[in-house]
N, C-alpha and C positions, 0 to 999 in steps of 0.2 A: 504493500500500500504506500502510495506517495505521501510524503510528510513535509514538503517544503512549505514556507509561509504562503506561497501562492495557492497551493492545494488547500490549505486551511481556509483561506479567504473564500475560495471558490466553493468549497463544500459547506462551510458553516455560516458565512456572512455575506452571501450573494442572495439578496431577497428580491423577488420579481415584482412584488407589489410596491409601487412607489407613488408618491404624491404627483399631482399633475404638473407641479412646477419643477420637478426633477428632470433636467434635460439629459444628464449623463450621470449614472450612479457609480459605485465602486468598479474599478477595473482599468482606469486610466491614471495619469499622473494626478489629476484632480477630479473631484465630482463637480458638476455644474448645475446650479439651480437658476430658475428663471425669475429675475426680479420684475420682469415685465408682466407677470401674472397679476401683479398688484398695481402696476403702472402700464396700462396697455399701449401707451405711446412710446414706451422705452424699448430699445433693443438690447438693454443691458442684462447681463447675467452675473451671478456670483460664483466664482470658482473656489472650491474648498479643498484643502489637503491637510493631512495629519501625518506627522512623523515622530517616532520615538528614538532617542539616542540613549544607549545604555553603557555605563562605564565598563571598560574592558571588552566591549563588543564593537561599539561604534567609535570609541576613542580610547586611547591608552589611559590607564588609571592615573598616570602622573600628569595628564593634561591639565593646564591651568584653567581656572574658572572663566577668564575672559575668552580664551580660545573655544571653550565649550559653548559659551553663549553665542559667539559669532557663528560657529559652525552649525549649531542647532537651528538658528534662524535661516542661514543660507541654504541648508538642506531643504527647508520648506519653500523658500523663495524660488529655488530651482524648479520645483514641481509647478509652481505658478508660471514660471517662464516657459515651461514646456507646453503650456496651454495658450500662451499669449495673454495672460491675465496681468493686470496692474495691481500690485500688492496694496492692501488697504488696512486690514485688521489682523490681530493676532490674539490667540488664547494660549496660555501657558500652564501646563501642569508639571509641577516640580516635585520629584520624590527624593528625599534626603535621608541619609542614614542618621544624621544628627545636625543640629543647628550650629553652624560655624559662621559667625557674622563677617569675618574678613573675607571668606569665600563668597558669601552672599553679596557683599558690597562690591566685590570685583565682578561677579557675574552680572549684577544689576547695572553697574555703570556701563559695561560693554554693551549689554542688551539695549539700554536706553539710547546710547549713542548710535548704534546701528539702526534701530527703529527710526530715529530722527532723520538719519541720512537717507532713508528710503521712504519717508513720509508714511509710516505705518503706526497705527494706534494699538496699544495693548488694551484689550477690552474685557478680559476675564481669564479664568483659569482655576487651578486648584493646587494645594500643597499638601503632601502627606509624607509619612515616614516609611523608609524602606531603602533598598539598595539604590545608589545614585542613578537616576534616569531623568531625562528631560523630554517631555512630550509637548509639541507645539502644533496648534491648528492655525494655519494661515488661510486667509480669505482675500480674494481680490476681485476686481471688477473686470468684466469681459464682454466684448461684443460677441454675442452668441453666433452671429453669422460668420465670424472670422476665427472662431476657436480652432486651434491646431490640435488634431486628435490622432491617436495612434492608427486608426482604421482608414486613413485617407491616402496612404501611399499607393502609387500606381506604377505598373511596369514602364520602364523608360525614365522614371524620375532619377535624378542624381542624388546620392547620399552625401551629406555634409556633416562635419563635426566642428564645433568651436574649440578654440584653444589647443591645448596639448593633452595627451592621455598618458597615464602611468605614473605621473609625478607623486600622487598621494600614496600609491602602493609602495613606491621607493621610500617616501618619507616615513611610512609606517615601519618599514624594515630598518631604517636608520634609528628610529626610536626604540623598537623592541630589541634590537641587537646592539644597542649602544654604539652605533657607528657615527662617531663624531668627526665628520668631514665637512669643512666649510663649503666645499664645492657643491654639497648636496643640501645646503640650507634652503634653497628655493623649493625643494621637494617637501621638506618638513613643513614649510610655510603653506604649501598647497594642501597638505593633509589637514592642517589646523585652521586654515583660512581660505576655504574655497570661495570662489566668486560666482554667484548666480548671475545668469545672463539676461536679466529682466529687461534692461534698456534695449538691447538688441532684439529681444523677442517681441517687444511691443511694436517695433517697426517690421519685423519679419512676417507678421501675420498678413501683410499686404501681398506677400509673394509665396507663402508657404501654407499648406493645409495640414501637414503631418509632422509631428515632432515628439521626442521623448527625452527626458533628462538621463544622463549616464550616471547611475548611482551604484549599480551592482556589477558594472563592467560592460564595455561596448557590445560584446558578443551576446550577452544575456539580454540586455535592454533592447538592442536592435532586434533580437529574436522575438521579444514581446510585440514590437511594432509590426514585424512581418506576420506574426500569427493573427493579430487583429485585422491586418489588411489583406490576409489570404494571398500572400505573394512571397517571393524569395528575394535574394540579393547576392551579388558578387562583390566582394570586398578586396581591394588591392592593398595587401599588407604594407608594401613600400610607401603607400600614400598616407599611412597613419601618422599623424603629427606627434613627434616627441620633442621635448625641450632639450636645451643644451645641457642642463643638469642631468636629465635622464640619459642622454647619450654618454655623458661622462661616467655615470654609474655603470652602464653596460660595458664601456671600454675598460674600466678599472676593476670591476667586481664580477663581471660575467664573461671573462676571457674574450673580450672584444666582440661579443655577440649580443645582439638585442634580445632581451628576454620578452618575446612577444606575448607569451602566456600571461605574464604579469601586467603588461601594458593593456591587453585586451580583456582581461578577465577579473582582475582583482578589485576594480571599482573604486568608489570614493572620489571620482573625478568631478562630478556635478557640472559637466559640460553638456551642451545640447547636441543631440543627433537629430537631424531633420532631413526631409526629402524635398526636392525642388524640381519642378518640370523643366525640361531642357531649355525652353524659351525664356525662363526667368532666372537662369543661372547668373547671367551678367549683372542683373539688377541686384541680386543678393550679394554678389561679390563687391559691387560698388557700395552697398549699404554697410557691409562689414568694414570696408576700407575707410569709409566716412567716420565710423565709430572706433577706428583703430583696434578692431577685434580680429585676430587671425581666424580664418575659416578654411577648411580643407575638404575638397571633394575626394571621397575615399572609395566610391563604388557606385553601383547602379541597381535599382530595383528590377527584378525579373519576374516573369510569369511563373516559372518553376518554383514550387514551394520548398526551397531549401536555401540555407545560408552557406555560401561557399567563400572561403578566404584563400586567395592565391598569393604565392610569393613573387619575388621580382622576376622569376623565370616562368611565371604563369602556371606554376604547379600548385595543386590544392594542398593546403596545410590543415591538418586535423588537430583540434584542441580537446583534450579530455575534460578540462574545466572551463565551462562557459561563463560562469559568474558566481558571485557570492550568494549563498543560501544559508539563512540563519539556523535552520534545523538540521543541516547536514555538515556544518563546520562549527568548530568550537574554538576558533582563534580570533583575535582582534581583527576586525575588518579594516 
């Protein structure tokens, strides 16, 4: 019997009976509810997402309070970005093993600053005692006619990703293995301080119908998109963007070979993976250039329902691990 978190959600928490104002229930990066049900002249909807970060699973136990606050918020904002929603409100549920006021002060100060920088209001939540975990529910405004959804990819679409992949996985290895190398500082920073791509996403909705954020690894998350869209993809491994720090890591710690499994499967990137029709590629690349955000075309959507990754010689590459799964792995993500 399958026992991944996705199987649990599908089996126990996918309810078919929904209110009329529910446009999209669980199963995508965000749920979407229709604000226009109560304001008929409005085309606005509200996107809702919830994520929990648990100490030792989603962040190393030694992570400072400020980094935890920043990452917890960005993880949620990344889901909103994947739908093309503008962040607006946040609810916070905080579970603490004990009350430590210096920790709470640091966590609160960073959260307040980051909320202000993104024009988001904290409107509710809960606090309880237990192992350290942070649950945030983020809500944002969305034009329901322009929502980017996982089921909108079409054969012939080009597949893009923002930023670079694999840095957070390398950063985690640096922390857990006490690898103190200044050349890898950017990877540790990416682990603790991912940047949700909301600004780009708000403009991307004019050119793109389909996106997902990369949280569990590119192969796993792209797989969810392909399943929802009933299609496949060919990915060019050589086109996958990696940072200077990641390339340094591979040269010095992986015998001069890129650890593609780590780059594609270990997750925590919080970049966007999205598909674009061929005639809109130039416009998207111009948009990214205007916002100084690197984007890379890494492959193409296909009719055949399989995800194929090929190396620089155009030979298929097989990966035994597609992405992070909470109930099949017991190591820090």
